[in-house]
C-alpha positions as CSV (number, residue, x, y, z in Angstrom):
1,X,133.4,90.3,73.5
2,X,129.7,91.0,73.9
3,X,128.9,87.4,74.5
4,X,131.7,87.1,77.0
5,X,130.4,90.1,79.1
6,X,126.9,88.6,79.0
7,X,128.0,85.3,80.2
8,X,130.0,86.9,83.0
9,X,126.9,88.9,84.2
10,X,124.8,85.7,84.2
11,X,127.5,83.8,86.1
12,X,127.8,86.7,88.6
13,X,124.0,86.7,89.1
14,X,124.0,83.0,89.7
15,X,127.0,83.1,92.1
16,X,125.4,86.1,93.9
17,X,122.3,84.0,94.5
18,X,124.3,80.9,95.4
19,X,126.9,82.5,97.7
20,X,126.3,82.5,101.4
21,X,128.1,84.6,104.0
22,X,128.9,82.7,107.1
23,X,128.6,85.2,110.0
24,X,130.2,82.9,112.6
25,X,133.6,82.8,110.8
26,X,136.1,85.4,111.6
27,X,137.4,85.8,108.1
28,X,134.7,87.9,106.4
29,X,136.2,87.4,102.9
30,X,135.6,83.6,102.9
31,X,132.4,82.3,101.4
32,X,130.6,79.0,101.4
33,X,128.2,77.7,98.9
34,X,124.6,77.3,99.9
35,X,123.4,73.7,99.6
36,X,121.2,73.3,96.6
37,X,120.2,70.7,94.0
38,X,122.4,72.4,91.4
39,X,125.1,70.2,89.9
40,X,127.9,72.7,89.9
41,X,130.1,73.2,93.1
42,X,132.7,75.5,91.9
43,X,132.9,79.1,92.9
44,X,132.2,81.1,89.6
45,X,131.1,78.7,86.9
46,X,127.9,77.9,85.2
47,X,126.4,74.5,84.8
48,X,128.3,71.5,83.5
49,X,126.9,71.8,80.0
50,X,126.0,75.4,79.2
51,X,128.7,77.2,81.3
52,X,131.8,75.1,80.3
53,X,132.8,77.4,77.5
54,X,132.2,80.7,79.4
55,X,134.1,79.4,82.4
56,X,137.0,78.7,80.2
57,X,136.8,82.1,78.6
58,X,136.9,84.1,81.8
59,X,140.1,86.0,82.4
60,X,141.8,86.5,85.7
61,X,140.9,90.2,85.7
62,X,137.2,89.4,85.3
63,X,137.3,87.0,88.2
64,X,139.1,89.6,90.4
65,X,136.5,92.2,89.4
66,X,133.7,89.9,90.3
67,X,135.3,89.1,93.7
68,X,135.7,92.9,94.3
69,X,132.0,93.5,93.5
70,X,131.0,90.6,95.8
71,X,133.1,91.9,98.6
72,X,131.6,95.4,98.3
73,X,128.1,93.9,98.3
74,X,128.9,91.9,101.4
75,X,130.3,95.0,103.2
76,X,127.2,96.9,102.1
77,X,124.9,94.3,103.6
78,X,127.0,93.6,106.7
79,X,125.8,96.7,108.6
80,X,122.1,95.7,108.2
81,X,122.9,92.1,109.0
82,X,124.6,92.8,112.3
83,X,121.3,93.4,114.1
84,X,119.9,90.2,112.6
85,X,123.0,88.3,113.7
86,X,122.5,89.5,117.3
87,X,118.8,88.4,117.3
88,X,119.8,85.1,115.6
89,X,122.4,84.5,118.4
90,X,119.9,85.2,121.1
91,X,117.4,83.0,119.4
92,X,119.9,80.2,119.2
93,X,120.9,80.6,122.8
94,X,117.2,80.4,123.8
95,X,116.7,77.3,121.8
96,X,119.8,75.8,123.4
97,X,118.5,76.6,126.9
98,X,115.1,75.1,126.0
99,X,116.8,71.9,124.9
100,X,119.0,71.8,127.9
101,X,115.9,72.1,130.2
102,X,114.8,68.7,128.8
103,X,118.0,67.1,129.9
104,X,118.1,66.3,133.7
105,X,121.9,66.9,134.0
106,X,121.5,70.6,132.9
107,X,118.2,71.4,134.7
108,X,119.9,72.1,138.1
109,X,122.5,74.4,136.6
110,X,119.8,76.3,134.8
111,X,117.7,76.6,138.0
112,X,120.7,78.0,139.9
113,X,121.3,80.4,137.1
114,X,117.6,81.6,137.2
115,X,117.7,81.8,141.0
116,X,120.8,84.0,140.9
117,X,119.2,86.2,138.4
118,X,116.0,86.4,140.4
119,X,117.9,87.1,143.6
120,X,119.8,89.9,142.0
121,X,116.5,91.4,140.8
122,X,114.9,90.9,144.2
123,X,117.9,92.6,145.9
124,X,117.7,95.5,143.6
125,X,113.9,95.8,144.1
126,X,114.3,95.5,147.9
127,X,116.9,98.2,148.0
128,X,114.7,100.5,146.0
129,X,111.8,99.9,148.4
130,X,113.9,100.5,151.4
131,X,115.2,103.7,150.0
132,X,111.7,104.9,149.1
133,X,110.4,103.9,152.6
134,X,113.2,105.8,154.3
135,X,112.5,108.9,152.2
136,X,108.8,108.7,153.0
137,X,109.5,108.3,156.8
138,X,111.9,111.3,156.7
139,X,109.2,113.4,155.0
140,X,106.6,112.2,157.5
141,X,108.8,113.1,160.5
142,X,109.4,116.5,159.0
143,X,105.6,117.0,158.7
144,X,105.0,115.8,162.3
145,X,107.6,118.2,163.6
146,X,106.0,121.0,161.8
147,X,102.6,120.1,163.2
148,X,104.0,119.8,166.7
149,X,105.6,123.2,166.5
150,X,102.4,124.7,165.2
151,X,100.4,123.1,168.1
152,X,102.9,124.4,170.7
153,X,102.6,127.9,169.2
154,X,98.8,127.7,169.2
155,X,98.7,126.5,172.8
156,X,101.1,129.2,173.9
157,X,98.9,131.9,172.3
158,X,95.8,130.3,173.8
159,X,97.2,130.4,177.3
160,X,98.4,133.9,176.8
161,X,94.9,135.0,175.6
162,X,93.2,133.3,178.6
163,X,95.6,135.0,180.9
164,X,94.8,138.4,179.4
165,X,91.1,137.7,179.8
166,X,91.7,136.8,183.4
167,X,93.8,139.9,184.0
168,X,91.2,142.1,182.4
169,X,88.6,140.5,184.7
170,X,90.7,141.4,187.8
171,X,94.0,140.5,189.3
172,X,92.5,138.7,192.2
173,X,89.8,136.0,192.4
174,X,86.6,137.7,193.3
175,X,84.1,135.9,195.4
176,X,81.9,137.4,198.0
177,X,83.1,136.6,201.5
178,X,86.1,134.5,200.3
179,X,89.7,135.1,201.1
180,X,91.7,136.5,198.2
181,X,94.8,134.7,197.0
182,X,97.8,136.0,194.9
183,X,96.9,136.1,191.3
184,X,98.8,133.9,188.8
185,X,97.6,134.0,185.2
186,X,99.0,130.5,184.3
187,X,97.4,129.0,187.4
188,X,94.2,130.8,186.6
189,X,94.1,129.2,183.2
190,X,94.9,125.7,184.4
191,X,92.3,126.0,187.1
192,X,89.7,127.1,184.6
193,X,90.5,124.2,182.4
194,X,90.0,121.7,185.3
195,X,86.7,123.3,186.1
196,X,85.6,123.2,182.5
197,X,85.9,119.4,182.6
198,X,83.2,119.5,185.3
199,X,80.8,121.1,182.9
200,X,77.8,118.9,183.8
201,X,78.0,120.0,187.5
202,X,76.1,123.2,188.1
203,X,77.7,126.2,189.9
204,X,76.6,127.4,193.2
205,X,76.1,130.9,191.8
206,X,73.0,129.7,190.0
207,X,69.8,128.7,191.9
208,X,69.0,125.0,192.2
209,X,66.3,123.9,189.7
210,X,64.9,120.4,190.5
211,X,63.3,120.2,187.1
212,X,66.7,120.1,185.3
213,X,69.1,119.1,188.1
214,X,69.7,116.0,190.2
215,X,71.6,116.1,193.5
216,X,74.9,114.2,193.3
217,X,76.5,113.2,196.6
218,X,80.3,113.0,196.7
219,X,80.8,109.9,198.8
220,X,84.1,110.5,200.6
221,X,84.6,107.8,203.2
222,X,85.2,108.4,206.9
223,X,83.6,111.8,206.7
224,X,80.1,111.0,207.8
225,X,79.0,110.1,204.3
226,X,77.4,106.8,205.4
227,X,75.1,108.5,207.9
228,X,74.0,111.0,205.2
229,X,73.1,108.2,202.8
230,X,71.1,106.4,205.5
231,X,69.3,109.6,206.3
232,X,68.4,110.2,202.7
233,X,67.1,106.7,202.3
234,X,65.4,106.2,205.7
235,X,64.5,109.6,206.9
236,X,63.7,111.3,203.5
237,X,62.5,108.2,201.6
238,X,64.6,109.0,198.5
239,X,65.5,106.7,195.7
240,X,69.2,106.4,195.5
241,X,71.7,105.3,192.8
242,X,74.6,104.2,194.9
243,X,76.7,101.1,195.8
244,X,73.7,99.1,196.8
245,X,72.2,98.8,193.2
246,X,73.5,95.2,192.7
247,X,71.3,93.9,195.6
248,X,68.4,93.7,193.1
249,X,66.7,90.3,193.1
250,X,67.0,88.8,189.6
251,X,69.4,91.6,188.6
252,X,68.6,93.0,185.2
253,X,71.7,94.0,183.3
254,X,70.1,95.5,180.2
255,X,67.6,98.0,181.7
256,X,67.2,100.3,184.6
257,X,64.7,99.5,187.4
258,X,63.9,100.6,190.9
259,X,63.7,98.0,193.7
260,X,63.4,98.0,197.4
261,X,66.0,96.3,199.7
262,X,66.6,96.1,203.4
263,X,69.9,97.6,204.5
264,X,71.2,98.1,208.0
265,X,67.9,97.4,209.5
266,X,65.7,99.6,207.3
267,X,64.1,99.3,203.8
268,X,65.1,101.7,201.1
269,X,64.6,102.2,197.4
270,X,67.5,102.0,194.9
271,X,68.2,102.0,191.2
272,X,69.9,98.8,189.9
273,X,73.2,100.4,189.1
274,X,76.5,100.4,191.1
275,X,77.9,104.0,191.0
276,X,80.7,103.1,193.3
277,X,82.8,101.6,190.5
278,X,83.9,103.0,187.2
279,X,82.4,99.9,185.4
280,X,79.1,100.5,187.1
281,X,79.2,104.2,186.2
282,X,79.9,103.4,182.5
283,X,76.9,101.1,182.5
284,X,74.7,103.7,184.2
285,X,75.8,106.3,181.6
286,X,75.1,103.9,178.7
287,X,71.6,103.1,180.0
288,X,70.8,106.8,180.5
289,X,70.5,107.1,184.3
290,X,70.5,110.9,184.4
291,X,67.8,111.3,181.8
292,X,65.7,108.4,183.1
293,X,64.4,110.3,186.2
294,X,64.5,107.2,188.3
295,X,67.2,108.3,190.8
296,X,66.4,111.2,193.1
297,X,70.0,111.3,194.3
298,X,73.2,109.9,192.7
299,X,75.9,108.9,195.2
300,X,79.5,108.2,193.9
301,X,83.1,108.4,195.1
302,X,84.2,109.6,191.7
303,X,84.0,113.3,190.8
304,X,85.0,113.3,187.1
305,X,83.2,110.0,186.2
306,X,80.1,111.2,188.1
307,X,80.1,114.4,186.0
308,X,80.2,112.2,182.8
309,X,77.0,110.5,183.8
310,X,75.2,113.7,183.1
311,X,77.2,114.7,180.0
312,X,74.8,113.0,177.6
313,X,71.6,113.5,179.5
314,X,69.9,116.1,177.2
315,X,70.2,119.1,179.5
316,X,70.1,117.4,183.0
317,X,72.9,118.6,185.3
318,X,74.2,117.5,188.7
319,X,74.1,119.6,191.9
320,X,77.1,118.5,194.0
321,X,77.2,118.2,197.8
322,X,79.7,116.5,200.1
323,X,80.8,115.9,203.7
324,X,84.3,116.7,205.0
325,X,86.1,115.8,208.2
326,X,89.2,117.1,210.0
327,X,92.3,115.5,208.2
328,X,94.0,114.4,211.5
329,X,90.8,113.0,213.0
330,X,90.0,111.2,209.7
331,X,93.5,109.8,209.5
332,X,93.2,108.3,213.0
333,X,89.8,106.9,212.0
334,X,91.3,105.4,208.9
335,X,93.9,103.6,211.1
336,X,91.1,101.9,213.1
337,X,88.9,101.3,210.0
338,X,91.4,99.4,207.7
339,X,92.5,97.0,210.5
340,X,88.9,95.8,211.1
341,X,87.0,96.3,207.8
342,X,87.6,92.9,206.3
343,X,84.8,93.5,203.7
344,X,86.5,96.6,202.3
345,X,89.2,96.7,199.6
346,X,91.3,98.9,201.9
347,X,91.5,96.3,204.7
348,X,95.1,95.7,205.8
349,X,96.0,93.0,208.2
350,X,99.5,94.4,208.7
351,X,98.1,97.6,210.1
352,X,96.3,95.6,212.7
353,X,99.6,94.6,214.3
354,X,100.8,98.3,214.4
355,X,100.5,100.9,217.0
356,X,99.2,104.3,216.1
357,X,102.7,105.7,216.2
358,X,104.0,103.0,213.9
359,X,101.1,103.6,211.5
360,X,101.9,107.3,211.5
361,X,105.4,106.6,210.3
362,X,104.5,103.7,207.9
363,X,103.9,103.8,204.1
364,X,100.3,102.9,204.7
365,X,99.5,106.5,205.8
366,X,97.5,108.4,203.3
367,X,99.1,111.5,201.7
368,X,96.7,114.5,201.4
369,X,93.7,112.4,200.2
370,X,91.4,115.4,199.9
371,X,93.6,117.4,197.6
372,X,94.5,114.3,195.6
373,X,90.9,113.4,195.2
374,X,89.7,116.8,194.0
375,X,92.8,117.5,191.8
376,X,92.6,114.0,190.4
377,X,96.3,113.3,191.2
378,X,97.1,109.8,192.5
379,X,100.0,108.7,194.6
380,X,103.0,108.9,194.1
381,X,102.7,111.9,191.9
382,X,103.9,115.0,193.8
383,X,101.4,117.6,194.7
384,X,101.9,121.3,194.0
385,X,100.3,124.6,195.2
386,X,98.4,124.6,192.0
387,X,96.7,121.3,193.0
388,X,95.7,122.9,196.2
389,X,94.3,125.9,194.4
390,X,92.3,123.7,192.0
391,X,90.8,121.8,195.0
392,X,89.8,125.0,196.7
393,X,88.3,126.4,193.5
394,X,86.2,123.3,192.9
395,X,84.8,123.3,196.4
396,X,84.3,127.1,196.3
397,X,82.2,127.0,193.1
398,X,80.7,123.6,192.9
399,X,80.2,121.9,196.3
400,X,77.5,122.4,198.9
401,X,79.5,121.7,202.1
402,X,78.6,119.6,205.1
403,X,81.0,119.0,208.1
404,X,81.3,115.8,210.2
405,X,81.6,117.9,213.3
406,X,78.2,119.3,212.6
407,X,76.5,116.2,211.2
408,X,72.9,117.1,212.3
409,X,73.2,120.7,211.0
410,X,74.7,119.5,207.7
411,X,71.9,117.0,207.1
412,X,69.3,119.8,207.8
413,X,71.1,122.1,205.3
414,X,70.9,119.4,202.6
415,X,67.2,118.8,203.4
416,X,66.4,122.5,203.1
417,X,68.5,123.2,200.1
418,X,67.1,120.3,198.0
419,X,63.5,120.5,199.4
420,X,63.4,116.9,200.8
421,X,60.0,117.3,202.6
422,X,58.7,119.3,205.5
423,X,60.0,118.9,209.0
424,X,57.9,116.3,210.8
425,X,58.2,114.6,214.2
426,X,59.3,111.3,212.8
427,X,61.8,112.9,210.4
428,X,63.3,114.9,213.3
429,X,63.7,111.8,215.3
430,X,65.2,109.9,212.4
431,X,67.8,112.6,211.8
432,X,68.6,112.7,215.5
433,X,69.2,109.0,215.5
434,X,71.5,109.2,212.5
435,X,73.5,112.0,214.2
436,X,74.0,110.0,217.4
437,X,75.2,107.0,215.4
438,X,77.5,109.1,213.4
439,X,79.0,110.8,216.5
440,X,80.5,107.4,217.6
441,X,82.9,107.8,214.7
442,X,83.8,111.2,215.9
443,X,85.6,109.7,218.9
444,X,88.9,109.3,217.0
445,X,91.2,110.3,219.9
446,X,91.7,113.7,218.4
447,X,91.6,115.4,221.8
448,X,94.3,113.0,223.2
449,X,96.9,114.2,220.7
450,X,98.7,117.4,221.6
451,X,100.3,119.5,218.8
452,X,103.7,118.4,220.0
453,X,102.9,114.7,220.1
454,X,105.1,112.6,217.8
455,X,102.0,110.9,216.3
456,X,100.4,114.3,215.6
457,X,103.6,115.5,214.0
458,X,103.9,112.4,211.8
459,X,100.2,112.7,210.7
460,X,100.5,116.4,210.0
461,X,103.6,115.9,207.8
462,X,101.4,114.0,205.3
463,X,98.4,116.3,205.6
464,X,99.8,119.8,205.2
465,X,97.9,120.6,202.0
466,X,94.7,118.9,203.4
467,X,94.9,121.0,206.5
468,X,95.1,124.1,204.4
469,X,92.2,122.9,202.3
470,X,90.1,122.0,205.4
471,X,90.6,125.5,206.9
472,X,89.3,126.9,203.6
473,X,86.3,124.5,203.7
474,X,85.4,125.5,207.3
475,X,85.4,129.2,206.2
476,X,83.2,128.3,203.2
477,X,80.8,126.4,205.4
478,X,80.3,129.5,207.5
479,X,79.9,131.7,204.3
480,X,77.4,129.3,202.8
481,X,75.4,129.3,206.1
482,X,75.2,133.1,205.9
483,X,74.6,133.5,202.2
484,X,72.4,130.5,201.5
485,X,70.7,129.5,204.8
486,X,70.7,132.8,206.6
487,X,72.6,131.3,209.5
488,X,74.1,133.9,211.8
């Protein structure tokens, strides 16, 4: 009995080592023998020599017991082998794909499979990026809306504060000798903001200082400005920075120079800059015209850009002066000028074929050019009473006024105010000649137009704000004569 149990244990050990569980077969109770060099092939026997007796002595119950033990062992090991089976399957699948890649007939199928997997991954990634981008844009829009709301609130409180300051200063504009206008806090703030942009132009309330200020002539065409420039150059022998700066022989683009040139029959001195164009003004600003001290007068048709010339000049400011003409008379002069001035950018051959009446009803008629010029509001933007108020305030506080109807007196005022030499016989004769020449342009048929004339009515329709402004200018011309020049 003892020998039989021992043989059975040995046989069980051998069979346990020799048995192999096939994981790919559905019947888990079936077993296959592992290939080996052993001579026996039966399921529970020993070798052909040593185990023949023990194999014959085994009973059916012993075999059943051994099978039960083996089945329990297999079940015990099955749970831990499942993970190994999965890894084995994936390894076999990878090996199979690797082999298939070597065969041309399978390569296309595998590429399509890889492409579909990559496309699916790309679609998922793209969808995620789109979602993240949308979320980020929504958050950014929320932040921008919050910042916009904060800016609007801050602007509102700033305007309200400025209005309170203006109210505390007085409910009417205070200026000695000037007509008072109804007070509007919002208009006051906006007017002040426009004046603040002209920060490099000195106010008339301060005395002129030639050491830190340069006269700047506001060149408004058809107002006698050409005669004033000729007088400054010929009669007072001043060096000008104006539209004649490009006449320099061997023009030097990179540096500022003074040169002499003959113009309209006389020789004058000029700085090699063109202040009649924004491009030329930018070049003059870049080269430091204001701080160079080369120009004794700067002449330009641009108000804001002219102010910018002095903005970076280390303390040098501009002192503004200008000429003005009656709006109706100037409009008639403009009609005759643009049909003959082929050298000017405003030349219009169509106007040459029109009568004055046709011109007064045509789209070529200027619309309140004075107010638009000072308020910096171009056609076809509509003008408002606020624009008129801004124009009046600029002239009232910044401009030394000259009138075309008093050309000789205006030139004398400019000479006296800026100290352009003592009165001499030759200087008086020169100014008289300039005045006579300028008076030729005064004959603009103004006296031939009655107030009920259709031409006058048409011209007045497009000059209502300019007419109001010109009446204010004439009043200021009288006030400045009394306050500055002691003219009674």
